SETOR-226444 format. One line per 5 residues: for each residue z negated, x, y negated of C-alpha. Coordinates in pm, 1 decimal, padded with zeros to 6 digits, m for minus. Layout:
<pts>
Z X Y ~ ...
</pts>
This chain:
<pts>
10649.1 09767.9 06320.9 ~ 10320.1 09927.7 06436.1 ~ 10303.2 10253.8 06631.0 ~ 10256.1 10078.0 06965.5 ~ 10556.9 09860.4 06897.3
10761.5 10164.6 06794.5 ~ 10679.6 10341.7 07117.8 ~ 10773.6 10030.5 07316.1 ~ 11090.9 09998.5 07111.7 ~ 11190.7 10359.1 07176.4
11135.3 10311.8 07546.2 ~ 11350.6 09999.3 07544.4 ~ 11611.8 10183.1 07344.0 ~ 11619.4 10441.9 07619.8 ~ 11690.6 10160.0 07867.7
11975.2 10046.8 07644.1 ~ 12116.4 10398.3 07650.5 ~ 12091.1 10406.1 08029.0 ~ 12278.1 10077.1 08040.7 ~ 12552.6 10208.4 07813.6
12456.6 09973.2 07530.9 ~ 12387.1 10236.7 07261.4 ~ 12503.2 10592.6 07206.9 ~ 12273.2 10847.7 07371.1 ~ 12199.6 11035.4 07046.4
11832.5 11069.9 06950.4 ~ 11726.0 10893.2 07271.7 ~ 11421.0 10974.2 07479.6 ~ 11601.2 11089.8 07794.3 ~ 11282.3 11154.2 07987.8
11186.9 10788.2 07958.9 ~ 11532.0 10687.5 08074.9 ~ 11511.5 10919.1 08376.1 ~ 11167.4 10785.2 08463.2 ~ 11307.6 10432.9 08457.9
11588.9 10530.8 08691.9 ~ 11346.9 10712.4 08921.4 ~ 11149.8 10387.8 08959.5 ~ 11437.2 10239.4 09157.8 ~ 11338.8 10286.8 09522.7
11595.5 10077.4 09709.5 ~ 11909.0 10261.3 09820.3 ~ 12124.3 09950.7 09847.5 ~ 12180.5 09629.1 09650.9 ~ 12091.3 09275.5 09759.6
12097.9 08942.6 09580.8 ~ 11977.9 08594.2 09665.7 ~ 12151.1 08304.7 09489.1 ~ 11971.0 07969.2 09499.7 ~ 12199.8 07668.4 09441.4
12004.5 07351.6 09362.1 ~ 12164.1 07016.5 09446.6 ~ 11965.6 06826.0 09187.9 ~ 11878.6 06462.7 09257.0 ~ 11849.1 06462.9 09635.1
12168.1 06537.9 09825.9 ~ 12284.8 06273.4 10073.6 ~ 12285.3 06494.3 10382.5 ~ 12423.3 06214.7 10602.1 ~ 12756.4 06223.1 10416.7
12756.4 06603.6 10388.6 ~ 12722.4 06678.9 10760.3 ~ 12843.5 06391.1 10975.2 ~ 12841.0 06341.0 11353.0 ~ 13197.5 06328.8 11483.5
13147.2 06283.7 11858.5 ~ 13229.5 05925.7 11959.6 ~ 12877.3 05808.3 12047.3 ~ 12688.2 05948.4 11748.8 ~ 12964.3 05860.8 11504.5
12953.8 05496.7 11621.9 ~ 12578.8 05488.5 11553.6 ~ 12626.3 05651.9 11213.7 ~ 12900.7 05402.6 11123.1 ~ 12692.3 05102.9 11226.1
12392.9 05215.8 11021.1 ~ 12578.0 05335.6 10709.9 ~ 12824.2 05047.3 10695.9 ~ 13010.4 05052.5 10362.9 ~ 12900.4 05406.8 10274.1
13016.6 05560.9 10604.2 ~ 13301.0 05810.9 10584.6 ~ 13616.8 05759.7 10788.7 ~ 13596.4 05969.3 11103.8 ~ 13962.2 06071.2 11078.7
13899.8 06245.8 10743.5 ~ 13608.3 06462.7 10857.6 ~ 13640.8 06840.3 10900.4 ~ 13529.8 06944.1 11251.0 ~ 13280.0 07228.8 11276.1
13320.9 07421.5 11599.8 ~ 13005.5 07632.3 11649.5 ~ 12971.4 07950.7 11847.8 ~ 12730.1 07766.0 12078.9 ~ 12739.1 07395.7 12166.6
12464.6 07163.8 12049.2 ~ 12250.2 06973.9 12296.4 ~ 12332.5 06617.2 12394.7 ~ 12699.2 06634.4 12309.3 ~ 12637.0 06618.0 11932.8
12928.9 06748.1 11729.6 ~ 12921.4 06786.5 11353.0 ~ 13189.7 06764.7 11088.1 ~ 13184.4 06843.0 10716.0 ~ 13257.6 06603.7 10432.7
13636.7 06603.8 10379.0 ~ 13592.0 06768.8 10037.7 ~ 13425.4 07080.9 10183.5 ~ 13747.6 07249.7 10291.7 ~ 13665.8 07600.3 10168.3
13316.1 07587.2 10315.7 ~ 13463.4 07467.1 10644.5 ~ 13685.9 07774.9 10649.2 ~ 13391.2 08003.7 10570.2 ~ 13194.6 07845.7 10855.2
13468.6 07932.5 11102.7 ~ 13498.4 08283.6 10956.8 ~ 13128.5 08324.9 11043.2 ~ 13032.0 08357.1 10676.3 ~ 12840.5 08027.8 10658.6
12567.6 07860.3 10863.7 ~ 12395.1 07521.6 10853.5 ~ 12019.2 07472.8 10866.4 ~ 11941.1 07126.0 11002.6 ~ 11668.9 06887.6 10887.7
11459.8 07117.5 10669.3 ~ 11208.1 06992.7 10414.1 ~ 10863.9 07020.5 10261.7 ~ 10587.4 07047.4 10519.9 ~ 10233.4 07175.7 10490.1
10209.4 07217.5 10867.1 ~ 10398.6 07101.2 11178.3 ~ 10382.8 06721.9 11170.0 ~ 10463.1 06452.4 11425.6 ~ 10556.6 06093.7 11344.8
10218.2 05968.2 11466.3 ~ 10038.0 06225.5 11251.1 ~ 10243.6 06118.2 10952.6 ~ 10174.1 05747.7 11007.8 ~ 09801.9 05804.1 11063.5
09776.9 06056.5 10779.0 ~ 09585.0 06278.2 11020.8 ~ 09732.6 06604.9 10885.6 ~ 09787.0 06740.7 10538.3 ~ 10110.7 06616.0 10381.2
10306.3 06741.0 10080.7 ~ 10209.5 06576.0 09754.5 ~ 10426.7 06302.8 09610.2 ~ 10659.4 06246.4 09903.6 ~ 10987.0 06075.0 09805.6
10926.4 06135.2 09433.0 ~ 11179.4 06350.8 09247.8 ~ 10939.0 06557.3 09036.7 ~ 10689.4 06632.6 09310.5 ~ 10948.6 06714.3 09571.9
11136.3 06945.7 09333.4 ~ 10810.9 07130.7 09280.4 ~ 10734.1 07128.8 09653.0 ~ 11071.2 07282.6 09733.3 ~ 11045.3 07549.0 09467.4
10684.3 07641.0 09543.8 ~ 10693.7 07586.6 09925.0 ~ 10457.7 07287.8 09893.6 ~ 10167.3 07514.3 09798.5 ~ 09855.9 07383.6 09622.3
09980.1 07514.1 09289.1 ~ 10315.5 07429.7 09134.1 ~ 10292.7 07717.6 08885.4 ~ 10466.7 07982.3 09095.0 ~ 10780.2 07961.8 09306.1
10887.9 08149.1 09613.5 ~ 11176.8 08311.0 09429.7 ~ 10930.5 08455.5 09179.8 ~ 10701.1 08568.8 09459.4 ~ 10990.7 08748.0 09624.3
11054.1 08899.5 09279.7 ~ 10693.4 09019.5 09267.2 ~ 10734.4 09186.0 09607.4 ~ 11048.0 09379.8 09505.4 ~ 10980.5 09437.8 09134.2
10929.5 09813.2 09172.0 ~ 11273.9 09850.5 09326.3 ~ 11436.3 09777.5 08989.5 ~ 11428.1 10022.8 08700.2 ~ 11435.3 09732.3 08455.9
11229.2 09445.4 08597.0 ~ 11340.4 09190.8 08338.0 ~ 11669.1 09148.6 08523.8 ~ 11514.5 09078.9 08863.9 ~ 11516.0 08699.0 08830.8
11784.0 08519.8 08628.1 ~ 11831.4 08145.8 08578.6 ~ 12107.4 07936.9 08422.9 ~ 11870.9 07637.7 08394.4 ~ 11552.7 07544.9 08206.9
11372.5 07480.8 08536.2 ~ 11142.4 07781.7 08572.4 ~ 10910.5 07719.4 08869.4 ~ 11126.2 07876.0 09141.6 ~ 11168.1 08213.6 08967.7
10815.6 08239.2 08826.6 ~ 10578.1 08474.7 09004.0 ~ 10250.0 08642.2 08919.9 ~ 10429.1 08934.8 08752.3 ~ 10781.9 08797.8 08739.6
10935.6 08564.5 08483.5 ~ 11294.6 08440.4 08482.4 ~ 11540.8 08554.3 08219.9 ~ 11763.6 08264.8 08119.4 ~ 12133.2 08266.6 08042.5
12298.7 07951.4 07918.0 ~ 12483.5 07725.0 08154.0 ~ 12832.4 07797.9 08018.6 ~ 12795.4 08147.3 08153.4 ~ 12885.0 08340.1 07838.3
12604.8 08298.4 07588.0 ~ 12253.1 08439.6 07586.6 ~ 11979.4 08293.1 07369.1 ~ 11622.8 08388.1 07286.8 ~ 11496.8 08680.6 07079.9
11814.7 08739.0 06881.2 ~ 11797.3 08487.8 06600.7 ~ 12163.9 08392.4 06620.6 ~ 12349.7 08307.4 06935.0 ~ 12498.9 08615.4 07097.8
12814.2 08565.2 07297.1 ~ 13045.7 08770.5 07510.0 ~ 13331.5 08605.6 07325.2 ~ 13206.7 08752.5 06998.8 ~ 13015.7 08476.6 06816.5
12783.2 08753.4 06701.5 ~ 12883.8 09116.3 06654.2 ~ 12699.7 09390.9 06836.6 ~ 12600.4 09555.6 06504.3 ~ 12443.6 09230.9 06381.4
12247.5 09196.8 06703.0 ~ 12124.9 09556.3 06679.3 ~ 12024.4 09499.0 06316.3 ~ 11807.5 09201.9 06416.9 ~ 11645.6 09413.3 06686.9
11574.2 09721.2 06472.5 ~ 11437.4 09529.1 06174.9 ~ 11213.4 09289.2 06364.4 ~ 10836.2 09337.9 06343.5 ~ 10768.1 09088.2 06621.9
10701.3 09252.9 06959.4 ~ 10829.4 08949.2 07151.8 ~ 11155.4 08947.9 06957.3 ~ 11192.7 09321.0 07019.2 ~ 11144.7 09273.3 07394.0
11364.8 08965.3 07424.1 ~ 11637.1 09105.8 07202.4 ~ 11652.0 09429.1 07400.4 ~ 11696.8 09235.1 07722.3 ~ 11966.1 09020.6 07564.8
12155.6 09317.5 07427.7 ~ 12158.2 09478.4 07770.7 ~ 12275.0 09149.8 07926.2 ~ 12539.3 09104.1 07655.8 ~ 12675.3 09453.4 07709.3
12670.6 09413.3 08085.6 ~ 12862.4 09086.1 08067.3 ~ 13114.5 09236.6 07828.2 ~ 13173.9 09525.3 08066.8 ~ 13197.7 09297.1 08371.1
13409.1 09009.3 08242.0 ~ 13725.9 09135.1 08410.9 ~ 13660.7 08968.4 08747.5 ~ 13997.6 08841.7 08867.6 ~ 13868.4 08561.1 09093.3
13941.7 08224.5 08934.5 ~ 13649.8 07990.7 08873.6 ~ 13740.8 07628.0 08783.6 ~ 13689.7 07585.1 08408.1 ~ 13567.5 07223.9 08419.2
13320.7 07289.6 08699.1 ~ 12971.5 07356.0 08556.7 ~ 12840.1 07509.4 08878.3 ~ 13145.0 07733.3 08910.6 ~ 13092.3 07862.6 08556.8
12726.8 07937.9 08630.0 ~ 12829.3 08128.2 08941.3 ~ 13093.1 08314.2 08741.3 ~ 12809.7 08443.8 08523.7 ~ 12615.9 08544.6 08835.2
12919.9 08732.3 08965.1 ~ 12954.3 08913.3 08630.2 ~ 12588.9 09016.6 08635.9 ~ 12621.5 09138.4 08994.1 ~ 12920.8 09345.8 08888.6
12704.5 09492.4 08609.8 ~ 12411.9 09569.7 08843.2 ~ 12426.1 09947.2 08793.5 ~ 12432.2 09914.4 08413.6 ~ 12130.5 09683.5 08432.8
11940.9 09921.5 08662.5 ~ 11878.0 09672.9 08944.3 ~ 11885.5 09694.9 09321.8 ~ 11739.1 09350.7 09396.6 ~ 11815.9 09027.2 09209.3
11745.4 08656.3 09253.9 ~ 11955.8 08395.0 09075.1 ~ 11897.5 08023.8 09019.1 ~ 12183.2 07781.3 08943.5 ~ 12205.3 07403.2 08953.0
12454.2 07122.4 09014.6 ~ 12325.4 06787.8 08885.5 ~ 12405.4 06428.4 08978.0 ~ 12290.7 06383.9 09340.3 ~ 12065.3 06080.1 09283.4
12320.2 05849.3 09443.8 ~ 12155.0 05505.3 09452.4 ~ 12495.2 05350.3 09385.7 ~ 12865.0 05433.8 09418.2 ~ 12774.1 05692.3 09680.0
13124.3 05737.0 09818.5 ~ 13284.7 05803.7 09480.5 ~ 13009.0 06010.3 09318.9 ~ 12919.8 06213.3 09625.5 ~ 13284.2 06287.5 09695.3
13320.1 06439.0 09348.0 ~ 13000.6 06643.0 09389.7 ~ 13115.6 06779.6 09724.7 ~ 13445.7 06890.5 09569.9 ~ 13262.5 07063.1 09283.3
13026.9 07235.0 09527.5 ~ 13312.1 07346.2 09752.4 ~ 13521.2 07487.0 09467.3 ~ 13223.4 07667.0 09311.8 ~ 13087.6 07824.9 09630.3
13434.0 07908.2 09758.9 ~ 13519.9 08092.0 09436.8 ~ 13185.5 08269.4 09432.4 ~ 13221.9 08399.8 09786.2 ~ 13572.7 08519.2 09698.7
13426.8 08702.5 09396.3 ~ 13166.9 08878.7 09614.2 ~ 13448.3 09001.6 09835.7 ~ 13640.6 09120.9 09530.2 ~ 13331.8 09312.7 09416.5
13271.1 09456.4 09763.0 ~ 12924.6 09297.2 09792.3 ~ 12981.1 09002.7 10026.4 ~ 12744.0 09163.9 10281.1 ~ 12482.2 09209.2 10008.9
12476.5 08862.2 09852.2 ~ 12333.0 08556.9 10026.6 ~ 12375.5 08213.5 09872.1 ~ 12172.3 07915.3 09988.7 ~ 12114.2 07554.1 09885.5
11805.0 07347.7 09818.2 ~ 11753.7 06985.7 09711.4 ~ 11430.5 06796.0 09653.7 ~ 11490.8 06571.5 09954.5 ~ 11757.3 06427.7 10179.1
11837.6 06059.3 10166.2 ~ 11798.1 05762.4 10398.7 ~ 12043.1 05717.1 10681.9 ~ 12024.6 05344.9 10613.3 ~ 12250.2 05211.2 10339.0
12129.2 05019.6 10036.1 ~ 12431.6 04833.1 09909.6 ~ 12671.2 05110.1 09809.0 ~ 12411.1 05388.2 09789.6 ~ 12116.7 05548.7 09968.9
11747.3 05588.3 09889.2 ~ 11508.5 05882.6 09867.9 ~ 11441.9 06046.0 10202.1 ~ 11265.6 06362.8 10318.9 ~ 11438.0 06613.6 10547.4
11797.4 06722.5 10488.7 ~ 12059.6 06980.3 10582.2 ~ 12129.9 07299.7 10388.9 ~ 12384.8 07577.1 10398.6 ~ 12353.2 07955.0 10384.5
12659.7 08161.0 10288.0 ~ 12732.6 08533.9 10284.1 ~ 12858.9 08828.6 10481.4 ~ 12514.4 08895.5 10631.4 ~ 12477.5 08535.7 10754.6
12509.3 08475.9 11128.0 ~ 12767.2 08210.2 11062.0 ~ 12961.0 07954.7 11261.8 ~ 12636.8 07816.3 11397.9 ~ 12362.9 07559.9 11339.1
11995.9 07645.3 11305.5 ~ 11681.0 07439.7 11319.7 ~ 11650.5 07124.9 11528.7 ~ 11935.0 06872.0 11525.1 ~ 11813.1 06523.9 11427.7
11863.0 06227.6 11655.0 ~ 12118.4 05998.8 11492.2 ~ 11973.3 05648.8 11467.4 ~ 11693.6 05432.3 11334.2 ~ 11340.1 05412.2 11477.8
11370.5 05758.4 11629.3 ~ 11090.9 06012.9 11675.9 ~ 11160.3 06152.7 11326.7 ~ 11229.7 05828.0 11137.8 ~ 10952.3 05769.6 10882.8
11127.3 05454.5 10760.6 ~ 11483.6 05334.3 10696.6 ~ 11626.8 05649.0 10845.8 ~ 11438.4 05895.9 10625.8 ~ 11390.2 06205.3 10842.1
11062.0 06379.3 10906.9 ~ 11156.8 06748.7 10869.1 ~ 11146.6 06963.9 11180.3 ~ 11182.2 07291.9 10989.5 ~ 10972.4 07387.8 10687.3
11061.2 07541.8 10353.6 ~ 10818.1 07821.9 10440.7 ~ 11029.0 07916.9 10743.6 ~ 11348.8 07891.4 10538.6 ~ 11212.5 08106.8 10255.5
11053.5 08364.1 10487.6 ~ 11382.6 08418.0 10673.8 ~ 11563.0 08485.9 10345.7 ~ 11278.7 08700.4 10210.2 ~ 11271.5 08917.2 10523.5
11644.8 08989.7 10491.3 ~ 11590.7 09066.8 10122.8 ~ 11343.5 09340.0 10210.0 ~ 11004.4 09171.7 10185.6 ~ 10773.8 09323.1 10446.2
10608.8 09112.6 10716.2 ~ 10275.5 09181.2 10550.2 ~ 10397.3 09020.2 10227.3 ~ 10566.7 08714.5 10379.2 ~ 10247.2 08512.3 10347.4
10259.5 08569.6 09972.1 ~ 10609.4 08420.5 09959.8 ~ 10546.2 08138.3 10208.5 ~ 10176.7 08037.8 10198.8 ~ 10199.9 07790.3 10488.5
10400.5 08018.3 10715.6 ~ 10106.4 08109.5 10937.2 ~ 10086.9 07747.0 11055.4 ~ 10435.1 07761.8 11210.4 ~ 10536.7 07945.9 11526.2
10882.8 08064.8 11424.4 ~ 10873.4 08292.4 11119.0 ~ 11238.2 08392.2 11142.8 ~ 11495.6 08115.6 11191.9 ~ 11758.2 08368.2 11298.2
12042.4 08289.8 11057.8 ~ 12038.8 08634.5 10889.3 ~ 12149.1 08965.8 11035.8 ~ 11916.5 09259.1 10977.4
</pts>
């Protein structure tokens, strides 16, 4: 190991000491104190992005339950329409215009309860937009439109990068760039349980990945390190100390800190369903939030994913299962934030590459554009709907074809509202949401200050 590497190693070792990973003997305490001094935020906040991968069918997630709109929905959806008697009414703090009343999918029982406890809000008809766009402008192609509309890959990238010209950086990573100095150890600012890296990649921020089962960490340590003990701590330290590769030294140090933090935080009593992949990812997030002080962080952004939403067929059966998994996972996670005393400090929100068509295609639905999303947490102005409610029907002012909705709220507005709550200054919002200046409303109002 060269002298530069040794100095870097000693500094990282001081971080490990500060995190309680190694004994404090022979440690450079001044470096450790400098790292702690770099933390400028006095409180803790976390954003948790939950991706509904494949394009969530918003029309069977949030369903009109008033007699007139439900009749229209039923006529259009035919065999994939949900029975009105099974839907979970959502009674908002303020009535919606035109007599529209919404209900949740019958499998969203816990989220329905959180809505009425004012811990959850719904953002209506949000999607990728470069600028405000009317149906005529869309049809005439007279304004700039997001690239690759209705295509999975392009729309995933649009959502994660706010439909900017470059897909290399995401708005989660840009938020990470804006708050990086508030964490004494920046490597733990952005953490993903998935291989998808765009959302959490910024100019100076890169995501640290933990595996999807929530217990194992892979990377610099040559063997797999696990909270359950697949690799002993002494073996992991031996790999770190004896490595001559700077990247392995850096990655291994991060992993050792994460491993120790997870070991110290694995006593969360909230039950997360064992066979629910999203719930297990969120269990890991909860453990890392519990270990926030040991990791030296005041601001964190997490990225988790639930797959399977490309419901071209068997929509009723497949989507029903996905809604149950989502409900159980998010319900348990919110309960864990209350157990940890951070429910006011953690905001969870969903994204999906697109909504789906209101029109049915046999027993499924096709790729759409705008869709509904939920925001959950103690700081959310819950029991309400935000954005513009879509007109239920075909050939409406927002129907770009077969009941695919032209979004009336942009990802830029969505991301800026979350970023502002997170602590990003107004001056830096344009960095997070590059198209924000084209829209009038920079704050959608669903977060308390």
